[in-house]
C-alpha positions in Angstrom: -0.2 0.1 0.1 1.5 3.3 -0.9 1.4 6.1 1.8 1.4 10.1 1.3 4.5 10.2 3.4 5.5 13.6 2.3 2.0 14.7 4.1 2.0 12.4 7.5 5.6 13.5 7.3 4.6 17.6 7.5 1.6 17.3 9.8 4.1 15.0 12.1 6.4 17.5 12.1 4.4 20.7 12.9 2.7 18.6 16.0 6.2 17.4 16.9 7.0 21.3 17.3 5.2 20.9 20.7 7.8 18.7 21.6 10.5 21.2 20.8 8.5 23.8 23.2 8.4 20.9 25.6 12.4 20.6 25.7 13.5 24.4 25.5 10.9 25.3 28.3 11.9 22.0 30.2 16.0 23.3 30.0 16.3 26.7 29.6 16.4 27.0 33.6 19.0 25.1 34.1 21.3 27.3 31.9 19.6 30.1 33.8 19.6 28.9 37.4 23.4 29.9 38.0 22.0 33.5 37.6 18.2 33.6 38.8 19.5 32.1 42.0 21.9 34.8 42.7 19.3 37.6 41.4 16.8 36.0 43.8 19.0 35.1 46.7 18.3 31.7 46.6 21.6 29.9 46.7 21.8 29.1 50.1 18.4 27.6 50.4 17.9 24.1 49.0 14.2 24.2 49.2 13.8 27.3 47.4 15.8 26.0 45.0 14.3 22.8 44.3 10.8 24.8 44.3 12.1 26.9 41.6 13.4 23.6 39.5 10.4 21.7 40.3 7.7 24.8 39.5 7.4 24.1 35.9 7.1 20.6 36.7 4.3 21.6 38.9 2.3 23.2 36.3 3.1 19.9 34.0 0.9 17.9 36.1 -1.9 20.0 35.9 -1.5 20.2 32.1 -1.3 16.4 32.0 -4.4 16.1 34.2 -6.5 18.3 32.1 -4.8 17.1 28.5 -7.2 14.2 28.9 -10.2 16.4 29.0 -9.3 19.2 26.4 -8.3 16.3 23.7 -11.3 14.0 24.1 -14.0 17.5 24.0 -12.0 19.9 21.9 -9.6 17.3 19.4 -6.0 16.9 19.5 -4.8 20.0 17.7 -7.1 22.3 19.8 -4.7 20.9 22.7 -1.9 21.8 21.0 -3.1 25.4 20.4 -3.8 25.9 24.2 -0.6 24.6 24.8 1.2 27.1 22.1 -0.2 30.1 23.7 0.7 29.2 27.5 4.4 28.5 26.1 3.9 32.2 24.6 2.7 33.9 27.7 4.7 31.8 30.1 8.3 33.0 28.0 7.5 36.3 28.4 6.4 36.5 31.7 8.7 34.4 33.3 11.8 36.7 31.6 9.8 40.3 32.5 9.3 39.4 36.6 11.0 41.2 39.7 9.9 38.6 42.2 10.7 34.8 43.4 6.6 34.2 43.9 6.2 35.8 40.0 9.1 33.6 38.9 7.4 30.5 40.1 3.7 31.8 38.8 4.9 31.9 34.9 7.3 28.7 35.7 3.5 26.8 36.3 2.3 28.3 33.7 4.6 27.0 31.3 4.4 23.8 33.2 0.8 23.5 32.2 1.9 23.8 28.6 4.6 21.1 29.0 2.2 18.8 30.3 -0.8 19.4 27.4 1.7 19.1 24.7 3.6 16.2 26.3 0.4 14.3 26.2 -1.3 15.1 23.1 1.7 15.3 20.4 2.5 11.6 20.6 -1.0 10.7 20.7 -1.9 13.1 17.8 1.0 11.5 15.6 0.2 7.9 16.5 -3.5 8.5 15.5 -2.4 9.8 11.8 0.8 7.5 11.3 0.6 4.4 9.2 1.6 1.0 11.5 5.1 0.9 9.0 6.2 4.5 10.1 4.5 5.2 13.4 7.5 4.4 15.7 9.7 6.5 13.7 7.2 9.7 13.2 6.3 9.3 17.1 9.9 9.4 17.9 10.0 12.5 16.0 8.2 14.2 19.0 11.7 13.1 21.4 13.8 14.6 17.9 11.8 17.6 18.9 12.3 17.6 22.5 16.3 17.3 22.1 16.9 19.6 19.6 14.6 21.8 21.9 16.8 21.2 25.1 19.9 21.7 22.6 18.7 25.3 21.3 18.1 26.0 25.0 21.4 25.0 25.8 23.2 26.7 23.0 21.3 29.9 23.5 22.1 30.2 27.0 25.5 29.5 26.0 25.9 32.4 23.9 23.6 34.5 25.6 25.9 34.0 28.9 28.8 36.8 29.3 32.0 34.8 30.5 32.1 34.3 34.3 35.8 34.9 36.0 36.8 31.7 37.7 36.2 32.0 41.3 33.3 34.9 40.8 31.6 35.1 44.0 27.5 35.1 44.2 27.3 39.1 44.5 30.0 39.5 41.1 27.6 37.2 39.6 24.0 38.9 41.0 25.2 42.4 40.3 26.8 41.7 36.4 24.6 41.5 32.9 24.4 37.9 33.2 22.4 38.0 36.8 20.1 41.0 35.7 19.6 40.6 32.4 21.0 37.4 30.6 18.7 34.9 32.5 15.7 37.0 31.1 16.5 36.6 27.3 17.0 33.0 27.9 13.5 32.9 28.7 12.5 35.2 26.4 13.7 33.4 23.6 11.2 30.9 23.3 8.4 33.0 22.5 9.7 33.2 18.7 9.1 29.7 18.4 5.7 29.3 20.5 4.0 32.0 18.2 5.5 30.1 15.3 4.2 26.7 16.6 0.8 28.1 16.9 0.4 29.8 13.2 1.4 26.7 11.8 -1.2 24.6 13.6 -3.9 25.8 11.5 -2.5 24.0 8.6 -2.9 20.8 10.2 -5.8 18.7 9.9 -7.7 17.1 13.1 -6.9 13.4 14.3 -9.1 11.0 12.3 -9.6 8.8 15.1 -11.0 11.6 17.0 -13.1 12.6 14.4 -14.4 9.3 14.0 -15.2 8.7 18.1 -17.1 12.5 17.4 -19.0 10.8 14.6 -17.0 13.3 11.9 -16.7 10.2 9.4 -16.5 12.7 6.2 -13.8 14.6 7.7 -11.8 11.4 9.0 -12.5 9.4 5.7 -11.1 12.6 4.1 -8.0 12.5 6.4 -7.3 8.7 5.9 -7.5 9.5 1.9 -4.7 12.0 2.2 -2.7 9.9 4.8 -3.0 6.7 2.2 -5.9 6.6 -0.7 -9.1 5.2 -0.6 -8.1 1.5 0.2 -6.1 2.6 3.3 -9.3 4.8 4.2 -11.5 2.0 3.7 -9.4 -0.7 5.6 -8.9 2.3 8.3 -12.3 2.8 9.1 -13.5 -0.5 9.1 -10.8 -0.8 12.1 -11.8 1.8 13.9 -15.2 1.0 13.7 -14.8 -1.8 15.5 -12.8 -0.6 18.5 -15.4 2.4 18.9 -17.9 0.0 19.6 -18.2 0.4 23.1 -16.9 4.2 22.8 -18.6 7.5 24.6 -17.0 11.2 24.6 -17.1 10.6 28.3 -14.7 8.0 29.8 -16.2 6.2 33.1 -13.9 5.4 35.8 -15.2 1.7 35.5 -14.1 1.8 32.0 -10.6 2.7 33.2 -10.4 -0.1 36.0 -12.2 -2.9 33.9 -10.0 -6.2 33.4 -8.6 -5.2 29.8 -7.6 -2.0 30.6 -6.5 -1.7 33.9 -3.1 -4.0 33.2 -2.6 -1.6 30.4 -3.2 1.3 32.1 -0.9 0.1 35.0 1.9 -0.9 32.8 1.6 2.7 31.0 1.9 4.1 34.3 4.9 2.1 35.8 6.7 2.6 32.3 6.2 6.8 32.5 7.3 7.1 36.1 10.4 4.7 35.1 11.5 7.4 32.4 11.8 9.8 34.7 13.3 8.0 38.0 15.8 6.6 35.8 17.5 10.1 36.8 19.0 11.5 33.9 17.2 14.5 33.7 18.8 15.3 36.8 21.6 15.8 34.6 19.4 18.3 32.6 18.0 20.3 35.6 21.1 20.3 38.0 24.3 20.3 35.5 26.1 23.1 37.9 25.8 20.2 41.1 26.5 17.3 38.9 29.7 19.4 36.9 30.5 21.3 40.0 30.7 18.0 41.9 33.4 17.0 39.5 35.5 20.1 39.6 33.8 22.2 37.2 33.7 26.4 37.0 30.0 27.9 35.8 31.9 28.9 32.3 32.9 25.1 31.7 29.8 23.6 32.9 27.5 25.7 30.5 29.9 24.2 27.7 29.4 20.9 29.1 25.7 21.0 29.3 26.2 21.6 24.9 28.2 19.0 24.7 25.7 16.7 26.7 23.0 18.2 24.4 24.7 17.5 21.2 25.1 14.0 21.9 21.5 13.6 23.2 20.6 14.8 19.6 22.8 12.1 18.0 21.8 9.8 19.5 17.7 10.4 19.4 18.8 10.3 15.7 20.0 7.2 16.1 16.5 5.8 18.0 14.6 6.9 14.8 16.9 4.4 12.4 16.0 1.5 15.0 12.7 1.5 16.5 10.9 0.1 13.8 13.5 -2.3 13.1 15.1 -3.3 16.5 11.4 -2.9 18.3 10.5 -1.2 21.4 10.9 -3.7 24.2 14.5 -4.5 22.8 15.6 -0.9 23.2 13.4 -0.6 26.6 15.7 -3.4 28.1 18.9 -2.3 26.7 18.4 1.2 28.2 17.6 0.3 31.5 20.3 -1.8 32.1 22.7 0.1 30.3 22.0 3.1 32.7 22.1 1.0 35.6 26.0 -0.4 34.9 27.0 3.3 34.2 25.3 4.7 37.1 27.3 2.4 39.0 30.6 3.1 37.5 29.5 7.0 37.7 29.2 6.7 41.5 32.4 4.5 42.1 34.0 8.0 40.1 32.4 10.0 42.3 33.0 8.4 45.4 36.8 8.0 44.4 36.6 11.6 44.0 37.6 11.2 40.7 37.3 14.8 39.0 37.0 16.5 35.2 37.2 14.5 31.6 36.3 11.1 33.1 32.9 12.0 34.8 32.1 14.1 31.6 32.7 10.8 29.5 30.3 9.0 31.6 27.7 11.2 31.8 28.0 11.8 27.9 27.3 8.0 27.5 24.4 8.2 30.1 23.0 10.4 27.7 23.4 8.7 24.8 22.3 5.4 26.1 19.3 7.0 27.8 18.5 9.3 24.4 18.6 6.1 22.3 16.1 4.2 24.5 14.1 5.1 27.7 13.5 9.2 26.1 11.6 8.5 22.9 10.4 4.8 23.3 8.5 5.4 26.2 6.8 8.0 24.3 6.3 5.5 21.2 4.9 2.7 23.6 2.3 5.0 25.8 0.9 6.9 22.3 0.6 3.0 20.8 -1.2 0.9 24.1 -4.0 2.3 25.2 -7.2 1.3 23.2 -8.7 4.1 20.8 -11.8 4.8 22.9 -9.6 5.4 26.3 -6.6 6.6 24.7 -6.7 10.4 25.4 -7.5 10.4 29.3 -5.2 7.1 29.6 -2.9 8.8 27.9 -3.3 11.9 30.3 -3.3 9.4 33.2 0.3 8.3 32.1 1.8 11.3 31.5 0.3 13.1 34.8 2.1 9.7 36.5 5.3 11.0 34.6 5.4 14.7 35.2 4.2 13.6 39.5 7.4 11.9 39.0 9.7 14.3 37.5 8.6 16.7 40.1 9.2 14.2 43.0 12.8 13.9 41.1 13.7 17.1 41.0 12.6 18.1 44.6 14.1 15.1 46.1 17.5 15.5 44.5 19.2 18.4 46.2 18.2 16.5 49.9 19.4 12.9 48.1 23.1 14.9 47.2 23.0 16.2 50.5 22.0 13.0 52.3 23.8 10.2 50.1 26.3 12.4 48.5 26.6 12.4 44.8 27.9 8.9 44.6 25.4 7.4 46.6 22.5 9.4 44.9 23.6 7.5 41.3 24.0 4.0 43.2 20.2 4.6 44.3 19.5 5.7 40.4 21.3 2.2 39.2 19.4 0.2 41.2 15.7 1.7 40.0 17.2 1.2 36.3 17.5 -2.7 37.6 14.4 -2.7 38.7 12.5 -1.1 35.2 14.3 -4.1 33.7 13.1 -6.6 35.2 9.1 -4.7 35.1 10.2 -4.0 31.0 11.3 -7.8 30.7 8.3 -9.4 32.3 5.3 -7.1 31.2 6.2 -5.1 27.8 4.9 -6.9 24.8 6.8 -6.3 21.4 4.6 -3.5 19.6 5.9 -2.6 16.3 4.5 -3.2 12.9 1.4 -3.2 14.2 -2.0 -0.8 13.7 -3.5 0.8 17.2 -6.5 -1.6 16.5 -4.1 -4.8 16.7 -2.1 -3.8 19.4 -5.4 -3.4 21.3 -6.2 -6.6 20.1 -2.9 -8.2 21.5 -3.2 -6.8 24.6 -6.6 -8.2 25.6 -5.9 -11.3 24.8 
């Protein structure tokens, strides 16, 4: 069967721009951290530091919670439009504030955008993608997250002026970096956020959502644009069967039914594991991770860019392997790989090794994560839930992911002080090993199957 890949790729890339903004908004704070902390005078307060870092994640939870309702009631495209507006409003506001309370408020607003985008974009791409290409196309969302992360890292590096070695907190606070630099890091996001909102007017609504709300004429038109008349006819038959018992409002008893509950639990565990595997502390707490290895502020900003480049290269590798190697194999590889690397990293910190060796191990860890758990978790989550509950189930899984991420970010300063850096990474190594065993036991392979075929497989 011949597909209109140019069309599918185009609408998938526009949807995946949500991932770019997700990545930028999520990581920009890491580069701004050494400067806004001095500006707001919270350097000596780990609780406030953790609150600043997790404020967007708190918003992510709220955004993820409402994403299911918005996506089911108004459609996937409308959800993405709302996320675009939230990103724009947050980026402008965060850079303009003069108080710590307002800083957190606008970060929470941006977090709502991340929560909505992270739940909606993978679902949209999965619902417009032919089964043969779905893994690679959904991974485009993660690729855009990685590009957004790298863009934030590069922009932060270019905006920040050189910080003299051994500079005091007061010097940094009074410098251009401490007064204006961190503001421009946030303001830069408003440009791609506005472009994303405009481009969303040029993509169609998800055909599976259109079918669910009985707009079959429009749904068939989109399916025909994707794969022609035969594809549209076959897809309509499968979608009709899968939606036989569907209603627009999904009652709780449906989510707790014997055929949905096990799949939902798998999705929740995988979502939580993607965060608790620990790699994201490197992005959010780069200053602490690299300063423990002997690096100064300016060197840390350069190291962050290095990790971003590696993140991008191995995400590109994931796009090539996801539909060849399969989701399950890559998830297993990522779990065991990170566990081993964290053990080595913990030993290195314990022996007080510094410099390049720590950077190399961290880069290897990011490479493994970028090729496996980072993109593949989103692919799996977009695939495993049945059509009739996909929006709500994805919202629950994504909410769980952001709750887990908030806990990770809030606890790291305390774990780092209580267990030291080596003990913290050994803890993450144990979590990764537990994740490996769960995936081995409960996650089936989904590559090459239509969403409706996956639904039948998981029911069986």
